[in-house]
Structure formats: C-alpha cells, structure tokens
C-alpha positions as CSV (number, residue, x, y, z in Angstrom):
1,X,-55.7,-11.6,-35.2
2,X,-52.6,-10.3,-33.3
3,X,-53.5,-12.4,-30.3
4,X,-53.9,-15.6,-32.4
5,X,-50.6,-15.0,-34.1
6,X,-48.8,-14.6,-30.8
7,X,-50.5,-17.8,-29.5
8,X,-49.6,-19.6,-32.7
9,X,-46.0,-18.5,-32.4
10,X,-45.8,-19.9,-28.8
11,X,-45.3,-16.4,-27.3
12,X,-48.7,-16.2,-25.5
13,X,-50.9,-18.7,-23.7
14,X,-54.6,-18.7,-24.7
15,X,-55.7,-17.9,-21.1
16,X,-53.3,-15.0,-21.0
17,X,-54.8,-13.7,-24.3
18,X,-58.3,-13.8,-22.6
19,X,-56.9,-11.8,-19.7
20,X,-55.4,-9.2,-22.0
21,X,-58.7,-8.8,-23.9
22,X,-60.5,-8.3,-20.7
23,X,-58.0,-5.7,-19.7
24,X,-58.5,-4.1,-23.1
25,X,-62.2,-3.9,-22.6
26,X,-61.9,-2.4,-19.1
27,X,-59.3,0.3,-20.0
28,X,-60.1,1.1,-23.6
29,X,-56.5,0.4,-24.7
30,X,-55.6,-1.4,-27.9
31,X,-54.4,-5.0,-27.6
32,X,-50.8,-4.1,-28.0
33,X,-50.8,-1.8,-25.0
34,X,-52.8,-4.3,-23.0
35,X,-50.3,-7.1,-23.6
36,X,-47.4,-4.8,-22.7
37,X,-49.0,-3.3,-19.7
38,X,-49.7,-6.8,-18.2
39,X,-46.1,-7.9,-19.1
40,X,-47.5,-10.9,-21.1
41,X,-45.2,-10.5,-24.2
42,X,-41.9,-8.7,-24.6
43,X,-42.1,-5.7,-26.7
44,X,-39.5,-6.9,-29.2
45,X,-41.4,-10.2,-29.8
46,X,-44.7,-8.4,-30.2
47,X,-43.3,-5.9,-32.7
48,X,-41.6,-8.7,-34.6
49,X,-44.8,-10.6,-35.1
50,X,-46.6,-7.4,-36.2
51,X,-43.7,-6.5,-38.5
52,X,-43.8,-9.9,-40.2
53,X,-47.5,-9.6,-40.7
54,X,-47.3,-6.1,-42.2
55,X,-44.0,-6.7,-44.0
56,X,-42.4,-3.7,-42.3
57,X,-39.3,-2.8,-40.3
58,X,-39.8,-2.0,-36.6
59,X,-38.2,0.0,-33.8
60,X,-38.4,-0.7,-30.1
61,X,-39.1,2.0,-27.5
62,X,-35.5,1.9,-26.4
63,X,-34.3,2.8,-29.9
64,X,-37.0,5.4,-30.4
65,X,-36.0,7.1,-27.2
66,X,-32.5,7.7,-28.6
67,X,-33.5,9.1,-32.0
68,X,-32.5,12.6,-32.9
69,X,-35.1,14.5,-35.0
70,X,-34.2,17.9,-36.6
71,X,-36.3,21.0,-36.2
72,X,-36.4,21.3,-40.0
73,X,-38.2,18.0,-40.3
74,X,-40.7,18.9,-37.5
75,X,-41.5,22.1,-39.4
76,X,-42.3,20.1,-42.5
77,X,-44.7,17.7,-40.8
78,X,-47.0,19.8,-38.6
79,X,-47.8,18.5,-35.1
80,X,-51.5,18.4,-35.7
81,X,-50.9,16.3,-38.8
82,X,-48.6,13.9,-36.8
83,X,-51.2,13.6,-34.0
84,X,-54.2,13.2,-36.2
85,X,-52.5,10.4,-38.2
86,X,-50.7,8.9,-35.2
87,X,-47.3,9.1,-37.0
88,X,-43.9,10.5,-36.0
89,X,-41.4,11.8,-38.6
90,X,-37.8,10.7,-37.9
91,X,-35.8,11.2,-41.0
92,X,-35.8,12.7,-44.5
93,X,-33.4,11.4,-47.1
94,X,-31.7,13.7,-49.6
95,X,-33.7,12.0,-52.4
96,X,-37.0,13.2,-50.7
97,X,-37.9,10.0,-49.0
98,X,-39.8,10.6,-45.7
99,X,-39.5,8.0,-42.9
100,X,-42.2,7.8,-40.3
101,X,-43.0,5.8,-37.2
102,X,-46.5,4.3,-37.4
103,X,-48.5,1.6,-35.8
104,X,-49.2,-0.1,-39.2
105,X,-49.3,0.6,-42.9
106,X,-50.6,4.1,-43.9
107,X,-53.6,4.4,-46.3
108,X,-52.8,5.7,-49.7
109,X,-54.8,8.9,-49.3
110,X,-52.8,9.7,-46.2
111,X,-49.5,9.1,-48.1
112,X,-50.7,11.4,-50.9
113,X,-51.6,14.1,-48.4
114,X,-48.1,13.8,-46.7
115,X,-46.4,14.0,-50.1
116,X,-48.5,17.1,-51.0
117,X,-48.0,19.0,-47.7
118,X,-44.4,18.0,-47.0
119,X,-43.1,17.8,-50.5
120,X,-41.9,14.2,-50.0
121,X,-41.4,12.0,-53.1
122,X,-41.8,8.7,-51.1
123,X,-43.2,7.8,-47.6
124,X,-41.8,4.8,-45.7
125,X,-43.3,3.5,-42.5
126,X,-41.4,1.9,-39.6
127,X,-43.5,0.0,-37.1
128,X,-43.7,1.1,-33.5
129,X,-46.1,0.7,-30.6
130,X,-48.7,3.5,-30.3
131,X,-47.5,4.6,-26.9
132,X,-44.0,5.1,-28.2
133,X,-45.2,7.2,-31.1
134,X,-47.2,9.4,-28.7
135,X,-44.2,9.8,-26.4
136,X,-42.0,10.7,-29.3
137,X,-44.5,13.4,-30.4
138,X,-44.5,14.9,-26.9
139,X,-40.7,14.8,-26.6
140,X,-39.9,16.4,-30.0
141,X,-42.9,18.6,-30.8
142,X,-43.7,19.8,-27.2
143,X,-40.1,19.6,-25.9
144,X,-41.2,17.3,-23.0
145,X,-38.0,15.7,-21.6
146,X,-40.0,13.2,-19.5
147,X,-42.3,12.0,-22.3
148,X,-40.8,8.5,-22.3
149,X,-40.5,8.2,-18.5
150,X,-44.2,8.8,-18.2
151,X,-44.9,5.5,-20.2
152,X,-45.3,2.3,-18.3
153,X,-42.0,0.5,-17.8
154,X,-42.7,-1.9,-20.6
155,X,-40.9,0.0,-23.3
156,X,-37.8,-2.3,-22.9
157,X,-37.6,-6.0,-23.1
158,X,-38.5,-7.5,-19.7
159,X,-38.2,-10.8,-18.0
160,X,-41.4,-12.3,-16.6
161,X,-40.6,-13.3,-13.1
162,X,-41.8,-16.3,-11.1
163,X,-44.7,-14.3,-9.8
164,X,-46.5,-14.1,-13.1
165,X,-50.2,-14.9,-12.3
166,X,-51.4,-18.4,-13.3
167,X,-48.1,-19.3,-15.0
168,X,-45.4,-21.4,-13.4
169,X,-42.1,-19.8,-14.6
170,X,-39.1,-22.0,-15.1
171,X,-35.9,-19.9,-14.9
172,X,-33.1,-21.1,-17.1
173,X,-29.6,-20.4,-15.8
174,X,-27.9,-17.4,-17.5
175,X,-25.0,-19.4,-18.9
176,X,-27.4,-21.8,-20.7
177,X,-29.4,-18.9,-22.0
178,X,-26.4,-17.2,-23.5
179,X,-25.2,-20.4,-25.1
180,X,-28.4,-21.0,-26.9
181,X,-29.9,-17.5,-27.4
182,X,-32.7,-17.0,-29.8
183,X,-31.3,-17.2,-33.3
184,X,-33.9,-14.7,-34.5
185,X,-32.2,-12.0,-32.4
186,X,-29.5,-11.4,-35.0
187,X,-31.1,-12.6,-38.1
188,X,-34.6,-10.9,-38.0
189,X,-34.9,-9.1,-41.4
190,X,-37.7,-6.9,-40.0
191,X,-35.7,-5.3,-37.1
192,X,-34.1,-2.0,-38.1
193,X,-31.3,-2.1,-35.5
194,X,-28.8,-4.8,-34.6
195,X,-30.2,-7.1,-31.9
196,X,-28.2,-7.7,-28.8
197,X,-28.4,-11.2,-27.2
198,X,-29.4,-10.9,-23.5
199,X,-30.4,-13.4,-20.8
200,X,-34.0,-14.3,-21.0
201,X,-36.5,-16.2,-18.8
202,X,-38.2,-19.2,-20.4
203,X,-41.8,-19.6,-19.4
204,X,-43.6,-22.9,-19.5
205,X,-47.4,-22.2,-19.6
206,X,-49.2,-25.0,-17.8
207,X,-52.8,-26.0,-18.3
208,X,-55.1,-23.7,-16.4
209,X,-56.4,-25.1,-13.1
210,X,-60.0,-26.4,-13.0
211,X,-61.1,-23.7,-10.6
212,X,-60.2,-21.0,-13.2
213,X,-62.2,-22.5,-16.1
214,X,-65.5,-20.9,-16.9
215,X,-68.3,-21.0,-19.4
216,X,-67.4,-18.7,-22.3
217,X,-70.9,-17.1,-22.1
218,X,-70.5,-16.0,-18.5
219,X,-68.5,-13.3,-16.7
220,X,-65.7,-13.7,-14.2
221,X,-63.3,-11.6,-12.2
222,X,-59.6,-12.2,-11.3
223,X,-59.0,-12.4,-7.5
224,X,-56.0,-13.4,-5.4
225,X,-56.6,-15.5,-2.4
226,X,-54.6,-14.7,0.8
227,X,-53.0,-18.1,0.9
228,X,-52.1,-18.0,-2.7
229,X,-50.5,-14.5,-2.7
230,X,-47.0,-15.8,-2.0
231,X,-47.2,-18.3,-4.8
232,X,-48.7,-15.7,-7.2
233,X,-51.6,-18.0,-8.1
234,X,-54.6,-16.3,-9.6
235,X,-58.1,-17.9,-9.4
236,X,-61.2,-17.1,-11.4
237,X,-64.5,-16.7,-9.4
238,X,-67.7,-17.2,-11.4
239,X,-70.1,-14.2,-11.1
240,X,-73.9,-14.4,-11.1
241,X,-76.1,-12.9,-13.7
242,X,-76.7,-9.8,-11.6
243,X,-73.0,-9.3,-10.9
244,X,-72.3,-9.7,-14.7
245,X,-74.8,-6.9,-15.5
246,X,-73.1,-4.6,-12.9
247,X,-69.7,-5.4,-14.4
248,X,-71.0,-4.6,-17.9
249,X,-72.4,-1.2,-16.8
250,X,-69.2,-0.3,-14.9
251,X,-67.1,-1.1,-18.0
252,X,-69.4,0.9,-20.2
253,X,-69.2,3.9,-17.8
254,X,-65.4,3.6,-17.6
255,X,-65.2,3.4,-21.4
256,X,-67.5,6.4,-21.9
257,X,-65.5,8.5,-19.4
258,X,-62.2,7.5,-21.0
259,X,-63.4,8.4,-24.5
260,X,-64.7,11.8,-23.3
261,X,-61.3,12.4,-21.5
262,X,-59.4,11.4,-24.6
263,X,-61.5,13.7,-26.8
264,X,-60.9,16.6,-24.4
265,X,-57.1,15.9,-24.3
266,X,-57.1,15.8,-28.1
267,X,-58.8,19.2,-28.3
268,X,-56.3,20.6,-25.8
269,X,-53.4,19.2,-27.7
270,X,-54.7,20.6,-31.0
271,X,-55.4,24.0,-29.4
272,X,-51.9,24.1,-27.9
273,X,-50.3,23.2,-31.2
274,X,-52.4,25.7,-33.2
275,X,-51.8,28.5,-30.6
276,X,-48.1,27.9,-30.7
277,X,-48.1,28.2,-34.5
278,X,-50.3,31.3,-34.4
279,X,-47.9,33.0,-32.0
280,X,-45.1,32.9,-34.6
281,X,-47.2,34.6,-37.3
282,X,-47.3,38.4,-37.6
283,X,-49.0,38.8,-40.9
284,X,-52.8,38.7,-41.3
285,X,-52.8,36.8,-44.6
286,X,-50.6,34.1,-43.0
287,X,-53.0,33.8,-40.0
288,X,-56.0,33.4,-42.4
289,X,-54.2,30.7,-44.4
290,X,-53.1,28.8,-41.4
291,X,-56.6,28.8,-39.8
292,X,-58.2,27.5,-43.0
293,X,-55.6,24.7,-43.4
294,X,-56.2,23.8,-39.7
295,X,-60.0,23.8,-40.4
296,X,-59.7,21.3,-43.3
297,X,-57.1,19.2,-41.3
298,X,-59.5,18.8,-38.3
299,X,-62.9,18.6,-39.9
300,X,-64.6,16.4,-42.5
301,X,-65.2,19.5,-44.6
302,X,-65.0,19.9,-48.4
303,X,-64.3,23.6,-48.1
304,X,-63.7,26.3,-45.6
305,X,-63.8,30.1,-45.4
306,X,-62.8,32.9,-43.1
307,X,-64.6,36.3,-43.2
308,X,-63.1,39.4,-41.4
309,X,-65.4,42.2,-40.4
310,X,-64.7,46.0,-40.7
311,X,-65.7,48.7,-38.3
312,X,-69.3,48.7,-39.7
313,X,-69.7,45.0,-39.1
314,X,-69.6,44.2,-42.8
315,X,-67.1,41.7,-44.4
316,X,-63.9,43.4,-45.6
317,X,-62.1,40.1,-46.5
318,X,-63.4,36.6,-47.4
319,X,-60.7,34.0,-48.0
320,X,-61.7,30.4,-49.0
321,X,-60.0,27.1,-49.3
322,X,-61.3,23.9,-50.9
323,X,-60.0,20.3,-50.8
324,X,-60.5,19.9,-54.6
325,X,-58.7,23.3,-55.2
326,X,-61.8,24.5,-57.0
327,X,-62.9,28.1,-57.4
328,X,-63.6,30.5,-54.5
329,X,-67.1,30.8,-53.1
330,X,-69.0,33.4,-51.1
331,X,-70.2,33.0,-47.5
332,X,-74.0,33.6,-47.1
333,X,-74.8,36.9,-45.4
334,X,-77.7,35.1,-43.6
335,X,-75.3,32.4,-42.2
336,X,-72.8,35.1,-41.2
337,X,-75.4,37.1,-39.4
338,X,-76.6,34.0,-37.6
339,X,-73.1,33.1,-36.4
340,X,-72.4,36.6,-35.1
341,X,-75.5,36.5,-33.0
342,X,-74.9,33.1,-31.5
343,X,-72.6,32.0,-28.7
344,X,-72.1,28.5,-30.1
345,X,-71.4,27.3,-33.7
346,X,-74.4,27.3,-36.0
347,X,-74.8,23.8,-37.5
348,X,-77.1,22.3,-40.2
349,X,-76.9,18.7,-41.3
350,X,-79.2,19.1,-44.3
351,X,-79.5,22.6,-45.5
352,X,-82.0,21.7,-48.2
353,X,-84.5,20.4,-45.7
354,X,-83.8,22.9,-42.9
355,X,-86.6,25.5,-42.9
356,X,-84.2,28.2,-41.6
357,X,-81.9,27.9,-44.7
358,X,-84.3,27.0,-47.5
359,X,-83.6,30.4,-49.1
360,X,-79.9,29.5,-49.5
361,X,-80.3,28.5,-53.2
362,X,-76.7,29.1,-54.0
363,X,-75.5,26.6,-51.4
364,X,-78.0,24.0,-52.6
365,X,-77.0,24.5,-56.2
366,X,-73.4,23.9,-55.4
367,X,-74.3,20.6,-53.8
368,X,-73.6,21.6,-50.2
369,X,-75.7,19.7,-47.7
370,X,-73.9,20.3,-44.3
371,X,-72.7,23.7,-43.1
372,X,-71.2,25.0,-39.9
373,X,-70.1,28.5,-38.9
374,X,-68.7,30.1,-35.7
375,X,-67.9,33.7,-34.9
376,X,-64.4,34.9,-34.3
377,X,-64.3,37.2,-31.3
378,X,-61.6,39.6,-30.0
379,X,-60.5,39.8,-26.4
380,X,-63.3,42.1,-25.4
381,X,-66.0,39.7,-26.9
382,X,-66.6,41.8,-29.9
383,X,-67.1,39.7,-33.2
384,X,-64.3,40.4,-35.7
385,X,-65.1,37.7,-38.2
386,X,-66.4,34.1,-38.7
387,X,-65.0,30.6,-39.6
388,X,-67.2,28.6,-42.0
389,X,-67.1,24.9,-43.1
390,X,-69.2,23.1,-45.6
391,X,-69.6,19.5,-46.9
392,X,-71.5,17.7,-49.6
393,X,-72.5,14.9,-47.3
394,X,-75.5,15.1,-45.0
395,X,-74.9,15.3,-41.2
396,X,-71.2,15.6,-41.8
397,X,-70.6,17.6,-38.7
398,X,-71.4,16.1,-35.3
399,X,-70.9,17.4,-31.8
400,X,-67.1,16.7,-31.9
401,X,-66.8,18.7,-35.1
402,X,-68.7,21.6,-33.6
403,X,-66.4,21.6,-30.6
404,X,-63.4,21.6,-32.8
405,X,-64.7,24.5,-34.8
406,X,-65.4,26.4,-31.6
407,X,-61.8,25.8,-30.4
408,X,-60.3,26.9,-33.7
409,X,-62.5,30.0,-33.7
410,X,-61.2,30.9,-30.2
411,X,-57.6,30.5,-31.3
412,X,-58.3,32.4,-34.4
413,X,-59.8,35.4,-32.5
414,X,-56.8,35.5,-30.3
415,X,-54.4,35.3,-33.3
416,X,-56.1,38.2,-35.1
417,X,-55.9,40.2,-31.8
418,X,-52.2,39.4,-31.8
419,X,-51.6,40.5,-35.4
420,X,-53.5,43.7,-34.8
421,X,-51.4,44.4,-31.7
422,X,-48.2,43.8,-33.7
423,X,-49.3,46.1,-36.5
424,X,-50.1,48.8,-33.9
425,X,-46.7,48.4,-32.2
426,X,-44.9,48.5,-35.6
427,X,-46.7,51.7,-36.5
428,X,-45.8,53.3,-33.2
429,X,-42.2,52.1,-33.6
430,X,-41.9,53.7,-37.1
431,X,-43.4,56.9,-35.7
432,X,-41.1,56.8,-32.7
433,X,-38.1,56.3,-35.0
434,X,-39.1,59.5,-36.9
435,X,-39.5,61.4,-33.6
436,X,-36.3,60.1,-32.1
437,X,-34.4,62.2,-34.6
438,X,-35.9,65.3,-33.2
439,X,-36.7,64.4,-29.5
440,X,-35.0,62.6,-26.7
441,X,-36.2,59.1,-26.1
442,X,-38.9,59.8,-23.5
443,X,-40.4,62.6,-25.5
444,X,-40.3,60.6,-28.7
445,X,-42.2,57.8,-27.1
446,X,-44.9,60.2,-25.8
447,X,-45.1,61.7,-29.3
448,X,-45.4,58.3,-31.0
449,X,-48.3,57.5,-28.7
450,X,-50.1,60.7,-29.7
451,X,-49.6,62.2,-26.2
452,X,-48.4,65.8,-25.7
453,X,-44.6,65.5,-25.4
454,X,-44.3,69.0,-23.8
455,X,-45.9,72.4,-23.9
456,X,-45.9,73.5,-27.5
457,X,-47.2,77.0,-26.9
458,X,-44.7,79.5,-28.2
459,X,-42.7,81.1,-25.4
460,X,-39.4,82.9,-24.8
461,X,-36.3,80.7,-24.2
462,X,-32.9,81.7,-23.0
463,X,-30.7,79.0,-24.5
464,X,-28.0,78.0,-27.0
465,X,-28.5,77.1,-30.7
466,X,-26.2,74.7,-32.4
467,X,-25.8,74.1,-36.1
468,X,-23.9,71.0,-37.4
469,X,-23.1,71.3,-41.1
470,X,-21.5,68.7,-43.3
471,X,-18.2,70.1,-44.6
472,X,-17.3,69.6,-47.4
473,X,-20.9,69.4,-48.7
474,X,-22.2,65.8,-49.1
475,X,-21.7,64.6,-52.7
476,X,-21.7,61.1,-54.3
477,X,-18.4,59.3,-54.3
478,X,-17.0,57.8,-57.5
479,X,-19.5,55.3,-58.7
480,X,-21.7,55.7,-55.7
481,X,-25.5,55.4,-56.3
482,X,-27.8,58.1,-54.9
483,X,-29.4,55.5,-52.6
484,X,-26.0,54.8,-51.0
485,X,-25.4,58.6,-50.6
486,X,-28.8,58.9,-48.9
487,X,-28.0,56.0,-46.6
488,X,-24.7,57.7,-45.5
489,X,-26.5,60.9,-44.8
490,X,-29.1,59.0,-42.7
491,X,-26.5,57.3,-40.6
492,X,-24.7,60.6,-40.0
493,X,-27.9,62.4,-39.0
494,X,-28.7,59.5,-36.6
495,X,-25.3,59.7,-35.0
496,X,-25.4,63.5,-34.6
497,X,-28.9,63.4,-33.2
498,X,-28.0,60.8,-30.6
499,X,-25.2,63.0,-29.2
500,X,-27.5,66.0,-29.1
501,X,-30.1,64.0,-27.2
502,X,-27.5,62.6,-24.8
503,X,-26.8,66.2,-23.6
504,X,-30.4,67.3,-23.3
505,X,-30.7,69.0,-26.7
506,X,-33.8,69.1,-28.9
507,X,-33.3,68.7,-32.7
508,X,-35.2,71.6,-34.3
509,X,-34.6,70.7,-38.0
510,X,-32.7,68.4,-40.4
511,X,-32.0,69.4,-44.0
512,X,-29.7,67.6,-46.4
513,X,-27.4,66.4,-43.6
514,X,-27.4,69.7,-41.7
515,X,-28.7,69.3,-38.1
516,X,-29.9,72.3,-36.0
517,X,-30.6,71.9,-32.2
518,X,-31.8,73.9,-29.3
519,X,-30.2,73.6,-25.8
520,X,-32.0,75.1,-22.8
521,X,-35.6,74.6,-24.2
522,X,-38.4,73.9,-24.0
523,X,-37.5,73.6,-20.3
524,X,-34.9,76.2,-19.5
525,X,-31.7,75.4,-17.6
526,X,-28.5,77.3,-16.8
527,X,-26.0,75.0,-18.5
528,X,-27.3,75.2,-22.0
529,X,-24.0,76.6,-23.5
530,X,-21.8,74.0,-21.9
531,X,-24.2,71.2,-22.9
532,X,-24.1,72.4,-26.6
533,X,-20.3,72.5,-26.6
534,X,-20.0,69.1,-25.0
535,X,-22.3,67.6,-27.7
536,X,-20.2,69.4,-30.4
537,X,-16.9,68.0,-29.1
538,X,-18.3,64.4,-28.9
539,X,-19.5,64.8,-32.5
540,X,-16.0,65.9,-33.6
541,X,-14.4,63.0,-31.7
542,X,-16.6,60.5,-33.6
543,X,-15.6,61.8,-37.0
544,X,-13.3,59.3,-38.6
545,X,-13.4,56.9,-35.6
546,X,-16.8,55.2,-36.0
547,X,-17.2,55.6,-39.8
548,X,-20.7,57.0,-39.2
549,X,-20.2,60.7,-38.5
550,X,-19.1,62.8,-41.5
551,X,-16.6,65.7,-41.2
552,X,-18.5,68.8,-40.3
553,X,-18.3,72.5,-39.3
554,X,-20.3,74.0,-36.4
555,X,-21.7,77.3,-35.3
556,X,-23.0,78.0,-31.8
557,X,-24.8,81.1,-30.5
558,X,-26.6,82.0,-27.3
559,X,-29.4,84.4,-26.4
560,X,-33.1,84.9,-26.2
561,X,-35.2,83.0,-28.7
562,X,-38.9,82.1,-29.3
563,X,-39.6,78.4,-29.4
564,X,-42.9,76.5,-29.9
565,X,-45.2,74.8,-32.3
566,X,-48.7,73.6,-33.0
567,X,-50.5,70.3,-33.2
568,X,-50.2,67.2,-31.1
569,X,-48.1,64.0,-31.0
570,X,-47.1,62.9,-34.4
571,X,-48.4,66.1,-36.1
572,X,-46.1,68.3,-34.1
573,X,-44.2,71.1,-35.9
574,X,-41.6,72.6,-33.7
575,X,-39.6,75.8,-34.7
576,X,-37.1,78.1,-33.0
577,X,-36.9,81.8,-34.1
578,X,-34.5,84.6,-33.1
579,X,-31.2,86.2,-33.8
580,X,-29.1,83.4,-32.2
581,X,-30.6,80.9,-34.7
582,X,-29.5,83.0,-37.7
583,X,-26.1,83.8,-36.1
584,X,-25.4,80.1,-35.5
585,X,-26.0,79.3,-39.2
586,X,-23.7,82.1,-40.3
587,X,-21.0,80.9,-37.9
588,X,-21.3,77.3,-39.2
589,X,-21.0,78.5,-42.8
590,X,-17.8,80.5,-41.9
591,X,-16.1,77.6,-40.2
592,X,-13.8,75.1,-41.9
593,X,-14.2,71.4,-41.6
594,X,-13.7,70.2,-37.9
595,X,-13.9,73.8,-36.7
596,X,-16.4,75.4,-34.3
597,X,-17.2,79.1,-34.4
598,X,-19.1,80.7,-31.5
599,X,-20.7,84.0,-30.6
600,X,-19.3,86.3,-28.0
601,X,-22.1,85.3,-25.6
602,X,-21.0,81.6,-25.8
603,X,-17.4,82.5,-25.1
604,X,-18.3,84.5,-22.0
605,X,-20.5,81.7,-20.6
606,X,-17.9,78.9,-21.2
607,X,-14.7,80.9,-20.9
608,X,-13.5,79.0,-17.8
609,X,-13.8,75.6,-19.5
610,X,-12.4,76.1,-23.0
611,X,-9.8,78.0,-24.9
612,X,-10.8,80.4,-27.6
613,X,-9.2,82.3,-30.5
614,X,-10.9,85.5,-31.8
615,X,-11.8,85.7,-35.5
616,X,-10.2,89.0,-36.7
617,X,-12.8,89.7,-39.3
618,X,-15.8,88.5,-37.3
619,X,-18.9,87.4,-39.2
620,X,-21.5,89.5,-41.1
621,X,-25.1,89.3,-40.1
622,X,-27.8,91.6,-41.4
623,X,-25.2,94.0,-42.9
624,X,-23.3,94.2,-39.6
625,X,-20.1,92.6,-38.4
626,X,-20.4,90.6,-35.3
627,X,-17.5,89.5,-33.1
628,X,-16.9,85.7,-33.1
629,X,-14.4,83.2,-31.7
630,X,-13.0,79.9,-32.7
631,X,-12.8,76.9,-30.3
632,X,-9.3,75.5,-29.8
633,X,-10.0,71.8,-29.1
634,X,-7.3,69.9,-31.1
C-alpha cells in the first residue's frame, strides 16, 4: 500500500517500486528501509505520506538525533519493553501524557499495558522510520554515541544525482528551486518541526527501455554493462527457469540466515538489558519480582513462577505472577524435579495428552495446556531454583520461547549469586564494624572473616593499660532523647577507638562510653608507654574541636599483665588482667576532666618526653596508697 501511495503521489516510479520490493525480498528489510537504502524517496516525503495515511505527526532522523531524553523517562519505560514494542519514549507531559516514537499506530492492548506499567494517563505516537527508532534506543538506553552514525546515510533528506539507475535526472538550477520551493514544506500539518526550504533535484522518470521489460511471471537480475557505467544506465537481463530457481533458493537461504541472526541479536539485547537491571538490585525479593515480570514480557505465558531451593534441595520460596492478577498457584514437584535434572528447559505443548504429565490433575483442572520450566543454576553449576511458565493455549511455547526462558534462567542464576554475595559482604561488613572498635583494621578484617586474628592463648604481657573515662558522666541534655544520647556515646567511642588503633593499641572493653585499651600486646614492643600517651594527647586535642570526642579523664599504668581469650573470629572474647589494669581505672577515676593521671612506672618510662607533677595524696589501691603523677600538657 505504501508503494502505491508513493507512486500515486508522483514520488516514485513504478519500476523503482519493483526494484525496492526485490531489494526487500533479498535483504529481509521492510519497504521503508528498502526505499531509503536505495535512495529512491527522500525520508521526509516518505514519512509525510505515511503520516497522512495514519493521521499522525512525524519526525525525521535528523530531528530524532537531536532529541534529549531524561533518565527518569527511560526508567519508566524499560528497555525490553521499548525493544519488544519497537517504540522509543521521548517525553512525558506534566499531565501524564506519554509521547513515543513508533513506526505506526500502537494497538489498544499495548497502550493499556504502557499505561499500566508506566503510570501514563494517555499515550501519543509520533511516526518515525524503524531504523531511527532502533538507533534512538541504542543511543539513550545503551549509551551508544555512534548509534546514528551506524545507520545508512539516508537519515537526512538527499538529492538523487544524475547517476540514479534507469532514471534520467534533470537538475533544476538552485535559484529556480528556491523561488518555487515545495509549498508543503512549511504547511504540512503532520510534520512536528518547522520545515526548512532547501535546494532539491527534480527527477523526471522516463519510460523504461524495452530491454528492461520482462514478463511479470519470470525472474530477472539487475546488471550494469561496461559501456553504460558512465551513463548510469541499468539493464534487466532475463533469467532462465534454472537460474530463477537458484535465485529463489539463494534468497530463501539469505532470509533464513538473517532471521536467525536477528533472533540471536534480539536475545543478546534482552540478556544485556536484563543483566544490567539485575546488577542494580541487591534484594532477593526485588530480583524475584523483576525476573517474573521479564518472563511475562518475553513469553506468551498466562502465568509465571520462580522457586528457590534450600540446602536440602527443597523449595523454600515460591513466588508467582499472573497476567490476570489471579490467585497464586503451586509449582508441581514433578515438574520441578524434571527441570533440575535437565540441562535444557522442559517443555510440553499439551500437558493433558502428554503421557509424562497425565498425573498433573491440578494443572489440567486449572485449564493449563502448555508448560515450560528451566533450572536456575549458580556459578558452580549447582541448581538453586527454577523458572516456570504456563499458558492456557496448546503449543504456546516454541523453540524461540524455550531459548528465551533458558536465557532468563541464566541471568536469574547469576543475579541470585550476586544477591547472595552482597548479603555475605554486608554481614562481614557489619561484623567488621563491631570488631573495628576493639581491633586495628587488619585484625578486624581477619576476625570478620572468621580467621584467627592473633594468638588468643593467655600469656604474660609487659605493656601499658589506658582507661579513657567520660567526665563528667554522660547524661541526657535538656530535652534530649535517650536515642540521641546513645548516638553521641557511639560517636565518641568510635573517635577514641580510632586514635587508639592509630597508635597500635588494642581496645579491651567498652562500657557506657568508657574505653579501656592495652598497648604492647598481644605482640610486645618497647614503646608501649609512649604510644599510650600519644594516643591520650590526641584524644584530648580532639575534645571540643571535632564535636565528636567528649570531655574525659584518663588513667595510665604500666607493668606485667595477663592477656588472652578464647574462641575464634567473631566469637572472640579478649580480656586483660593484672594490677596495672586496676590501677589505671583508679587513676582515671581520680582525675578531673581533661586531666591524665599516671603510675610511677609510666613517669619513669616517659620522663624524658613529658613534664609531670606529683599527686601529693597519691591514689588508694587495695587499701594501700600508691604514688601517682599528673601529666602537664596544657
């Protein structure tokens, strides 16, 4: 019909229409692309005729190339929906109207589906050539900057030159062309953009030469003679019956190969789109839902289900989705077992007549006739679930549907592996966060991975024990909720623990904002007292400057202690016992806010680096007075 309309409008010669149809048969393209590929009709004129026929507006490739499409709109119309329907969303009005590029009017059921999935109140279509729609999908969904440059250079209006085959071109001078440009250019009601008058070439189609005429029931091929090449004259050579049969077989072979290639490309595009969507999802329930939606998008199924298996190989989750939004259903255990034992999808086109499934009375009672199920497999090939599709029609699932299900199952298995990995990493991260308060980073990581962080056997350690105590005691401020108080305490503990770790200390305990740490253990070193004092001074310097560290008092004592614990990894319980531990706690309790009291052993070790003042009364420990000093640091 399109060809006849173009001929009737004087835009195409009948012989050229026959040439375009032959090209269409040989390449498998639609007539629109065949006409544009052969440069027989300008794109603008071709779209104008189509738009008048369908009563639509239209956009040329040049205008489509310059369109800007928001990511929000692309998220609303999924790429697999755009590709399966051959549409490209370009705009959404505030009133909910969705504008799409399409190659013709959209069926009512497709419009209703778009309204339902995208929340649109109205769907309007703007006519565009199919190749331009595909290029726009590649550019905006797949971020391909060369999508339009990969099209044939027929996306813009062109000027047929004097070398067009079998047509003598009469070139009209540019000044004449501009003076009497086509009045439709600026008055066409179907064109969405303002037309611009440009110079054109007027083509006068002559009658075809006698040598090119043929019997409509025969076959011919287009050849160029050596003497006619410079004149661009194309002749038709009549083929014999044998040659015609060979031509027919070649065309069929080319068509079959192109269809197979297109099906494979379509599968790859859908797999890429689905994989990209799955990579952004980190929750199992969202993965299940997305896979079921994809299943119903791609297959002629009335319902779909996804079953996940537990460690014993039994279903622990069965999620279903139906087109008619009906009630949930169960997946047959027999079908599930068959899928898990097969390497390819299990398909039945008539389950009532299939001897293998005649026992499936529940399916037959629900009116199901066609079923298809494929196993979901993890990276190591172990089955972790199954994808199931059913339909009320007989033989609803052909080889293409089986291949689509296999592809979705492969993507689904990888997506479930990805979610499980994320869940494991999140659990390790939470465990590591707990350990980081008590251990330096490397040891915390080892503990979170359930590896021995260090030797936990109790052993004697010559080190220094530091106690950081919030002074005055932590209490709620006026009108402060308990949750806010707890948050302030958590921030303070994190800040203090970070400084302790930075100087090689090990947090031994945390209690109500009080942090105790051991320096010099589990691996002993000679600079434990200096490391403890350096950490203490940094904590003092942070008080009031970063808003995280609370005012505190500190006690430091050195000597021999027993340090160790039991368990492994995340179950580790570490403790330090000895007189320096008790003395450090007493010293911290005796100090005022922003003061540090230390034992005599600490003063002797660090006398050359710091200034000290003796505490006249000392401190009492176990009924005895012990000498103590105060650090002069301000």
